[in-house]
C-alpha positions in Angstrom: 77.9 124.1 71.6 81.2 122.3 72.0 80.5 118.6 71.4 82.6 115.8 72.8 85.5 114.7 70.7 85.6 111.1 69.5 88.1 110.2 72.2 86.0 112.0 74.9 82.9 110.3 73.7 84.5 106.8 73.9 85.9 107.6 77.4 82.5 108.9 78.6 80.7 105.8 77.3 83.3 103.4 78.8 83.0 105.2 82.1 79.2 105.0 82.1 79.0 101.4 81.0 81.8 100.3 83.3 80.5 102.0 86.4 76.9 101.0 85.7 77.9 97.3 85.3 80.1 97.4 88.4 77.4 99.1 90.5 74.8 96.6 89.3 77.0 93.7 90.1 77.8 94.9 93.6 74.1 95.8 94.2 72.8 92.5 93.0 75.4 90.7 95.2 74.5 92.8 98.2 70.8 92.1 97.7 71.5 88.3 97.6 73.7 88.3 100.6 72.1 90.9 102.9 68.6 91.7 101.5 69.5 95.4 101.0 71.2 97.3 98.3 74.5 98.9 97.7 73.3 102.3 98.9 72.3 100.9 102.3 75.6 99.2 102.5 77.4 102.5 101.8 75.5 104.0 104.8 76.7 101.2 107.0 80.3 101.6 105.7 80.3 105.3 106.5 79.0 104.8 110.0 81.5 102.0 110.6 84.3 104.3 109.7 83.0 107.2 111.8 84.2 107.9 115.4 82.0 106.0 117.8 80.1 104.5 114.8 77.9 107.7 114.5 77.4 110.6 112.2 75.1 113.5 112.1 72.4 112.8 109.5 73.2 116.0 107.6 76.9 114.9 107.3 75.9 111.4 106.4 73.7 112.7 103.6 76.5 114.9 102.3 79.0 112.0 102.4 76.8 109.6 100.6 75.3 112.1 98.1 71.8 111.3 99.4 69.2 114.0 99.8 68.2 114.4 103.4 64.7 112.9 102.6 66.2 109.9 100.8 68.7 109.3 103.6 65.9 109.5 106.2 64.0 106.8 104.4 67.1 104.6 104.0 68.0 105.0 107.7 64.4 104.1 108.6 64.7 100.8 106.7 68.1 100.1 108.4 66.6 101.0 111.7 63.7 98.6 111.2 66.3 95.8 110.5 68.1 96.7 113.8 71.3 97.8 111.9 71.1 101.5 112.8 69.5 103.7 115.5 68.9 107.4 115.6 69.8 109.6 118.5 69.1 113.2 119.3 72.1 115.5 119.5 72.6 116.7 123.1 74.1 120.0 122.1 71.7 120.7 119.2 68.2 119.4 119.7 67.4 119.8 116.0 70.4 117.6 115.1 70.1 113.8 114.8 72.8 111.1 114.7 72.6 107.9 112.8 74.4 105.2 115.0 75.5 101.8 113.9 74.2 99.1 116.3 76.3 96.1 117.4 74.2 94.0 115.0 74.9 96.5 112.2 78.6 96.2 113.0 78.4 92.4 112.8 76.6 92.6 109.5 79.1 95.1 107.9 82.0 93.0 109.1 80.6 89.9 107.6 79.8 91.6 104.2 82.9 93.7 103.8 85.4 91.0 102.8 83.3 89.7 100.0 82.5 93.2 98.8 86.2 94.1 98.8 87.0 90.9 96.9 84.4 91.9 94.2 85.7 95.4 93.9 89.3 94.1 93.6 88.4 91.4 91.1 86.3 93.6 88.8 88.2 96.9 89.2 91.6 97.1 90.9 93.1 93.8 89.6 92.8 95.3 86.1 94.7 98.5 86.9 98.4 99.3 87.4 99.5 101.3 90.4 99.8 104.3 88.0 96.2 103.7 86.8 94.9 103.7 90.4 96.7 107.0 91.1 95.3 108.5 87.9 91.8 107.2 88.8 92.0 108.9 92.1 93.4 112.1 90.7 90.7 112.2 88.0 87.8 111.6 90.3 89.1 114.0 93.0 88.9 116.7 90.2 85.4 115.5 89.2 84.1 115.4 92.8 85.4 119.0 93.4 83.8 120.3 90.2 80.3 118.9 90.8 78.2 120.7 93.4 
């Protein structure tokens, strides 16, 4: 067994504590402002960035790191709130699209500026341009190494 060095252990703990705190802050704020969590917000963001505000459910699950079952439940909640609809794929009857509704677009556009302000205030305002590039480089490697 190769244990973490002292430097690696400190870096790991800082990463865990920092990301957990930031994610909790963003999630709590989203709950207060919108009545749903950070994970639901991420679904809306992904759809708002997709062509025609739509993505295949399988692609959305992959892009959000949700299991298909978990994504289906989340989309059902968003659907009940009128933020998302589901549509059958014309070319593949087994495929389903999640589609951002006009109301969903309005909600994401109203939430996004404050969300970005919090991300900037609690993360990027504390980093240099070199830090930002290093952060991206590091997590691109991590993302590619984790199945």
